[in-house]
C-alpha positions as CSV (number, residue, x, y, z in Angstrom):
1,M,17.1,17.8,-27.1
2,K,18.6,14.4,-26.6
3,T,16.8,11.3,-25.2
4,I,18.5,9.3,-22.5
5,I,17.2,5.9,-21.6
6,D,18.0,4.3,-18.3
7,W,18.4,0.7,-19.4
8,N,18.7,-0.7,-15.8
9,R,15.2,0.7,-15.1
10,V,13.9,-0.8,-18.4
11,S,15.3,-4.2,-17.4
12,T,13.7,-4.0,-14.0
13,A,10.4,-2.7,-15.3
14,L,10.2,-5.5,-18.0
15,E,10.6,-8.1,-15.3
16,E,7.6,-6.6,-13.5
17,V,5.4,-6.2,-16.6
18,N,2.0,-7.9,-16.3
19,T,1.2,-9.0,-19.9
20,P,-2.1,-10.8,-20.1
21,N,-2.2,-9.9,-23.8
22,L,0.7,-12.3,-24.4
23,N,-1.6,-15.2,-23.5
24,V,-3.8,-14.3,-26.4
25,I,-1.1,-15.0,-29.0
26,P,-2.0,-18.1,-31.0
27,D,0.4,-21.1,-31.2
28,N,0.2,-21.4,-34.9
29,I,0.3,-18.3,-37.1
30,V,-0.9,-18.8,-40.7
31,F,-1.3,-15.4,-42.3
32,N,1.0,-12.5,-42.6
33,N,-1.6,-10.3,-41.1
34,D,-1.5,-12.5,-38.0
35,I,2.3,-12.0,-37.8
36,D,1.8,-8.2,-37.8
37,I,-0.8,-8.5,-35.0
38,V,1.5,-10.7,-32.9
39,I,4.5,-8.4,-33.4
40,G,2.3,-5.5,-32.2
41,I,1.2,-7.4,-29.1
42,L,4.8,-8.2,-28.3
43,I,6.2,-4.7,-28.9
44,K,3.5,-2.7,-27.2
45,P,4.6,-3.4,-23.6
46,I,8.3,-3.0,-24.4
47,R,7.6,0.3,-26.1
48,S,5.6,1.6,-23.2
49,V,8.3,0.6,-20.6
50,V,11.1,2.2,-22.6
51,K,9.0,5.4,-23.0
52,R,8.5,5.5,-19.2
53,C,12.3,5.1,-18.6
54,Q,13.5,7.8,-20.9
55,R,14.0,11.5,-20.4
56,K,14.9,14.4,-22.6
57,V,17.9,16.5,-21.8
58,P,19.5,19.4,-23.6
59,V,22.2,18.3,-26.0
60,N,24.8,20.6,-24.4
61,S,24.4,18.9,-21.0
62,D,26.9,16.2,-21.8
63,R,28.6,15.8,-18.4
64,R,31.9,14.6,-20.0
65,S,32.5,17.7,-22.0
66,L,35.6,19.6,-20.8
67,P,37.1,22.8,-22.2
68,A,39.7,22.3,-24.9
69,V,42.5,23.6,-22.7
70,V,41.8,20.9,-20.1
71,R,41.5,18.2,-22.7
72,K,44.9,19.3,-24.1
73,L,46.4,19.3,-20.6
74,I,45.1,15.7,-20.0
75,R,46.6,14.6,-23.3
76,A,50.0,16.1,-22.2
77,K,49.7,14.4,-18.8
78,N,49.0,11.0,-20.4
79,A,51.9,11.5,-22.8
80,A,54.2,12.4,-19.8
81,L,53.0,9.3,-17.9
82,R,53.7,7.1,-20.9
83,R,57.2,8.7,-21.3
84,A,57.9,8.3,-17.6
85,S,56.8,4.7,-17.7
86,A,59.0,3.9,-20.8
87,Y,62.0,6.0,-19.5
88,P,61.9,6.2,-15.7
89,T,64.0,9.2,-15.1
90,L,63.6,11.7,-12.3
91,E,62.8,14.5,-14.8
92,Y,60.1,12.6,-16.6
93,R,58.5,11.4,-13.4
94,S,58.5,15.0,-12.0
95,L,56.9,16.4,-15.1
96,A,54.2,13.7,-15.0
97,R,53.5,14.5,-11.3
98,V,53.3,18.2,-12.0
99,L,51.0,17.7,-14.9
100,H,48.9,15.3,-12.9
101,C,48.4,18.0,-10.1
102,E,47.6,20.6,-12.7
103,V,45.0,18.4,-14.4
104,K,43.5,17.6,-11.0
105,A,43.2,21.3,-10.2
106,R,41.8,22.3,-13.5
107,V,39.2,19.6,-13.5
108,R,38.2,20.7,-10.0
109,E,37.8,24.3,-11.3
110,V,35.6,23.1,-14.1
111,K,33.4,21.1,-11.8
112,N,33.0,24.0,-9.5
113,E,32.2,26.3,-12.4
114,N,29.6,23.8,-13.7
115,W,28.1,23.5,-10.2
116,S,27.9,27.3,-9.8
117,T,26.2,27.6,-13.2
118,L,23.7,24.9,-12.3
119,M,22.9,26.6,-8.9
120,E,22.4,29.9,-10.7
121,E,20.0,28.3,-13.2
122,I,18.0,26.7,-10.4
123,T,17.6,29.9,-8.3
């Protein structure tokens, strides 16, 4: 399992935190033990907010993972686009356009497969 933290929610939640314990912190700290206590007082609300704003997800649920074939196709398309930009011939532009359409179609297929898999898991 992997932990994902929604930092926008953390930021919003920290703005709304009511911390009366922070008023207890003395102005002058003399002993090392007092430093540890103050650090604990400061960290406790932050730790609780972060804990509320995190969730655990399976490691393999990375939404950016694409099959190796599609990644290879994307690399080929990017190379063709760079080539067409450097040497603007009809042949290079046509190849880039064909690869772009192919990548678009394959990514759509992968998304549909992922969606179908998710729906099967839910039902």
